[in-house]
Biopython code that builds the backbone (N, CA, C, O; Angstrom):
import numpy as np
from Bio.PDB.StructureBuilder import StructureBuilder

atoms = [
    (1, "MET", "N", (-12.859, 33.647, -11.815)),
    (1, "MET", "CA", (-11.499, 33.959, -11.213)),
    (1, "MET", "C", (-11.624, 34.388, -9.692)),
    (1, "MET", "O", (-12.257, 35.370, -9.304)),
    (2, "ALA", "N", (-10.909, 33.483, -8.875)),
    (2, "ALA", "CA", (-10.647, 33.517, -7.602)),
    (2, "ALA", "C", (-10.166, 34.836, -7.232)),
    (2, "ALA", "O", (-9.204, 35.330, -7.820)),
    (3, "LYS", "N", (-10.941, 35.603, -6.033)),
    (3, "LYS", "CA", (-10.206, 36.866, -5.615)),
    (3, "LYS", "C", (-8.955, 36.937, -4.791)),
    (3, "LYS", "O", (-8.224, 37.921, -4.675)),
    (4, "SER", "N", (-8.806, 35.747, -4.229)),
    (4, "SER", "CA", (-7.868, 35.436, -2.951)),
    (4, "SER", "C", (-7.273, 33.864, -2.968)),
    (4, "SER", "O", (-8.054, 33.086, -3.514)),
    (5, "ASN", "N", (-6.333, 33.404, -2.592)),
    (5, "ASN", "CA", (-5.740, 32.321, -2.418)),
    (5, "ASN", "C", (-6.731, 31.480, -1.772)),
    (5, "ASN", "O", (-7.206, 30.511, -2.366)),
    (6, "ALA", "N", (-7.137, 31.853, -0.363)),
    (6, "ALA", "CA", (-8.184, 31.407, 0.215)),
    (6, "ALA", "C", (-9.428, 30.951, -0.639)),
    (6, "ALA", "O", (-9.829, 29.800, -0.468)),
    (7, "GLU", "N", (-10.009, 31.690, -1.460)),
    (7, "GLU", "CA", (-10.934, 31.501, -2.382)),
    (7, "GLU", "C", (-10.570, 30.387, -3.417)),
    (7, "GLU", "O", (-11.303, 29.425, -3.648)),
    (8, "GLN", "N", (-9.345, 30.619, -4.028)),
    (8, "GLN", "CA", (-9.133, 29.486, -5.006)),
    (8, "GLN", "C", (-8.802, 28.015, -3.970)),
    (8, "GLN", "O", (-9.360, 26.975, -4.319)),
    (9, "VAL", "N", (-8.049, 27.993, -2.935)),
    (9, "VAL", "CA", (-8.201, 27.021, -2.104)),
    (9, "VAL", "C", (-9.614, 26.276, -1.767)),
    (9, "VAL", "O", (-9.841, 25.067, -1.711)),
    (10, "SER", "N", (-10.350, 27.204, -1.593)),
    (10, "SER", "CA", (-12.056, 26.661, -1.184)),
    (10, "SER", "C", (-12.502, 25.925, -2.393)),
    (10, "SER", "O", (-12.897, 24.759, -2.380)),
    (11, "LYS", "N", (-12.407, 26.716, -3.480)),
    (11, "LYS", "CA", (-12.951, 26.489, -4.731)),
    (11, "LYS", "C", (-12.480, 24.879, -5.005)),
    (11, "LYS", "O", (-13.304, 23.974, -5.134)),
    (12, "ILE", "N", (-11.120, 24.696, -5.068)),
    (12, "ILE", "CA", (-10.752, 23.551, -5.586)),
    (12, "ILE", "C", (-10.711, 22.197, -4.582)),
    (12, "ILE", "O", (-10.480, 21.044, -4.944)),
    (13, "ARG", "N", (-10.978, 22.630, -3.327)),
    (13, "ARG", "CA", (-11.335, 21.772, -2.469)),
    (13, "ARG", "C", (-12.666, 21.173, -2.626)),
    (13, "ARG", "O", (-12.849, 19.955, -2.644)),
    (14, "GLY", "N", (-13.656, 22.114, -2.748)),
    (14, "GLY", "CA", (-14.998, 21.648, -3.124)),
    (14, "GLY", "C", (-14.964, 20.636, -4.681)),
    (14, "GLY", "O", (-15.531, 19.548, -4.773)),
    (15, "ILE", "N", (-14.401, 21.105, -5.476)),
    (15, "ILE", "CA", (-14.327, 20.252, -6.800)),
    (15, "ILE", "C", (-13.685, 18.869, -6.717)),
    (15, "ILE", "O", (-13.991, 17.931, -7.454)),
    (16, "ILE", "N", (-12.641, 18.827, -5.620)),
    (16, "ILE", "CA", (-11.955, 17.538, -5.237)),
    (16, "ILE", "C", (-12.774, 16.466, -4.279)),
    (16, "ILE", "O", (-12.722, 15.240, -4.368)),
    (17, "GLU", "N", (-13.451, 17.155, -3.452)),
    (17, "GLU", "CA", (-14.544, 16.475, -2.705)),
    (17, "GLU", "C", (-15.750, 15.897, -3.403)),
    (17, "GLU", "O", (-16.253, 14.805, -3.140)),
    (18, "ALA", "N", (-16.220, 16.884, -4.468)),
    (18, "ALA", "CA", (-17.357, 16.330, -5.421)),
    (18, "ALA", "C", (-17.071, 15.293, -6.212)),
    (18, "ALA", "O", (-17.993, 14.580, -6.608)),
    (19, "LEU", "N", (-15.900, 15.064, -6.534)),
    (19, "LEU", "CA", (-15.205, 14.054, -7.191)),
    (19, "LEU", "C", (-15.157, 12.701, -6.265)),
    (19, "LEU", "O", (-15.160, 11.551, -6.704)),
    (20, "GLY", "N", (-15.120, 13.030, -5.104)),
    (20, "GLY", "CA", (-15.101, 11.569, -3.992)),
    (20, "GLY", "C", (-13.974, 11.567, -3.481)),
    (20, "GLY", "O", (-13.791, 10.701, -2.626)),
    (21, "GLN", "N", (-12.996, 12.369, -3.752)),
    (21, "GLN", "CA", (-11.602, 12.412, -3.310)),
    (21, "GLN", "C", (-11.488, 13.056, -1.826)),
    (21, "GLN", "O", (-12.470, 13.511, -1.240)),
    (22, "THR", "N", (-10.431, 13.046, -1.391)),
    (22, "THR", "CA", (-10.077, 13.682, -0.137)),
    (22, "THR", "C", (-8.949, 14.716, -0.104)),
    (22, "THR", "O", (-7.950, 14.328, -0.709)),
    (23, "VAL", "N", (-8.846, 15.967, 0.461)),
    (23, "VAL", "CA", (-7.687, 16.531, 0.425)),
    (23, "VAL", "C", (-6.700, 16.064, 1.376)),
    (23, "VAL", "O", (-7.083, 15.469, 2.383)),
    (24, "ALA", "N", (-5.406, 16.283, 1.151)),
    (24, "ALA", "CA", (-4.430, 15.652, 2.074)),
    (24, "ALA", "C", (-4.214, 16.877, 2.997)),
    (24, "ALA", "O", (-4.458, 18.078, 2.876)),
    (25, "THR", "N", (-3.675, 16.126, 3.943)),
    (25, "THR", "CA", (-3.359, 17.027, 5.045)),
    (25, "THR", "C", (-2.066, 17.720, 4.940)),
    (25, "THR", "O", (-1.252, 17.205, 4.174)),
    (26, "PRO", "N", (-1.666, 18.960, 5.663)),
    (26, "PRO", "CA", (-0.353, 19.429, 5.473)),
    (26, "PRO", "C", (0.963, 18.459, 5.310)),
    (26, "PRO", "O", (1.915, 18.559, 4.535)),
    (27, "ALA", "N", (0.564, 17.133, 6.687)),
    (27, "ALA", "CA", (1.497, 16.726, 6.859)),
    (27, "ALA", "C", (1.656, 15.494, 5.442)),
    (27, "ALA", "O", (2.666, 15.149, 4.830)),
    (28, "GLU", "N", (0.648, 15.195, 5.330)),
    (28, "GLU", "CA", (0.476, 13.956, 4.099)),
    (28, "GLU", "C", (1.030, 14.580, 2.978)),
    (28, "GLU", "O", (1.862, 13.921, 2.354)),
    (29, "ALA", "N", (0.698, 15.935, 2.501)),
    (29, "ALA", "CA", (1.453, 16.930, 1.550)),
    (29, "ALA", "C", (2.736, 16.922, 1.667)),
    (29, "ALA", "O", (3.374, 16.704, 0.637)),
    (30, "ARG", "N", (3.264, 17.086, 2.573)),
    (30, "ARG", "CA", (5.273, 16.940, 3.033)),
    (30, "ARG", "C", (5.628, 15.798, 2.754)),
    (30, "ARG", "O", (6.665, 15.647, 2.108)),
    (31, "ALA", "N", (4.926, 14.781, 3.133)),
    (31, "ALA", "CA", (5.399, 13.345, 2.796)),
    (31, "ALA", "C", (5.107, 12.863, 1.319)),
    (31, "ALA", "O", (5.783, 11.897, 0.967)),
    (32, "ARG", "N", (4.447, 13.238, 0.637)),
    (32, "ARG", "CA", (4.024, 13.172, -0.585)),
    (32, "ARG", "C", (5.255, 13.800, -1.387)),
    (32, "ARG", "O", (6.095, 13.198, -2.055)),
    (33, "LEU", "N", (5.166, 14.833, -1.203)),
    (33, "LEU", "CA", (6.395, 15.844, -1.890)),
    (33, "LEU", "C", (7.694, 15.752, -1.440)),
    (33, "LEU", "O", (8.610, 16.436, -1.896)),
    (34, "ALA", "N", (7.828, 14.812, -0.428)),
    (34, "ALA", "CA", (9.288, 14.787, 0.351)),
    (34, "ALA", "C", (9.911, 16.205, 0.539)),
    (34, "ALA", "O", (10.947, 16.607, 0.009)),
    (35, "LEU", "N", (9.238, 16.769, 1.238)),
    (35, "LEU", "CA", (9.592, 18.210, 1.949)),
    (35, "LEU", "C", (9.882, 17.794, 3.153)),
    (35, "LEU", "O", (9.528, 16.701, 3.595)),
    (36, "LYS", "N", (10.716, 18.848, 3.926)),
    (36, "LYS", "CA", (11.176, 18.304, 5.597)),
    (36, "LYS", "C", (10.195, 18.780, 6.286)),
    (36, "LYS", "O", (9.832, 18.019, 7.183)),
    (37, "GLY", "N", (9.556, 19.878, 6.194)),
    (37, "GLY", "CA", (8.738, 20.681, 7.372)),
    (37, "GLY", "C", (9.337, 21.599, 8.329)),
    (37, "GLY", "O", (10.566, 21.660, 8.363)),
    (38, "THR", "N", (8.764, 22.192, 8.973)),
    (38, "THR", "CA", (9.488, 23.336, 9.775)),
    (38, "THR", "C", (10.018, 22.941, 10.619)),
    (38, "THR", "O", (10.858, 23.724, 11.063)),
    (39, "ASP", "N", (9.896, 21.508, 11.393)),
    (39, "ASP", "CA", (10.721, 21.227, 12.465)),
    (39, "ASP", "C", (12.042, 20.560, 12.081)),
    (39, "ASP", "O", (12.778, 19.979, 12.878)),
    (40, "ASN", "N", (12.271, 20.714, 10.715)),
    (40, "ASN", "CA", (13.664, 20.191, 10.404)),
    (40, "ASN", "C", (14.180, 20.900, 9.270)),
    (40, "ASN", "O", (14.674, 20.330, 8.297)),
    (41, "VAL", "N", (14.049, 22.347, 9.413)),
    (41, "VAL", "CA", (14.799, 23.409, 8.920)),
    (41, "VAL", "C", (15.289, 24.654, 9.757)),
    (41, "VAL", "O", (14.508, 25.102, 10.597)),
    (42, "ARG", "N", (16.307, 25.143, 9.619)),
    (42, "ARG", "CA", (16.659, 26.178, 10.449)),
    (42, "ARG", "C", (16.116, 27.733, 10.269)),
    (42, "ARG", "O", (17.024, 28.545, 10.447)),
    (43, "PHE", "N", (15.129, 28.186, 10.027)),
    (43, "PHE", "CA", (14.614, 29.333, 9.651)),
    (43, "PHE", "C", (14.993, 30.362, 10.660)),
    (43, "PHE", "O", (14.623, 31.527, 10.522)),
]
sb = StructureBuilder()
sb.init_structure("model")
sb.init_model(0)
sb.init_chain("A")
sb.init_seg("    ")
for serial, (resi, resn, name, xyz) in enumerate(atoms, 1):
    if name == "N":
        sb.init_residue(resn, " ", resi, " ")
    sb.init_atom(name, np.array(xyz, "f"), 0.0, 1.0, " ", f" {name:<3s}", serial, name[0])
structure = sb.get_structure()
């Protein structure tokens, strides 16, 4: 069990890369999920 979010992300990234895949960049993830991004919202 991961002790933190960062540890969990690190573990899953290692698994993904061990399988020969690449991890999406934040911009790629926003595009795939059709999210607006911080530049297009009013917070």
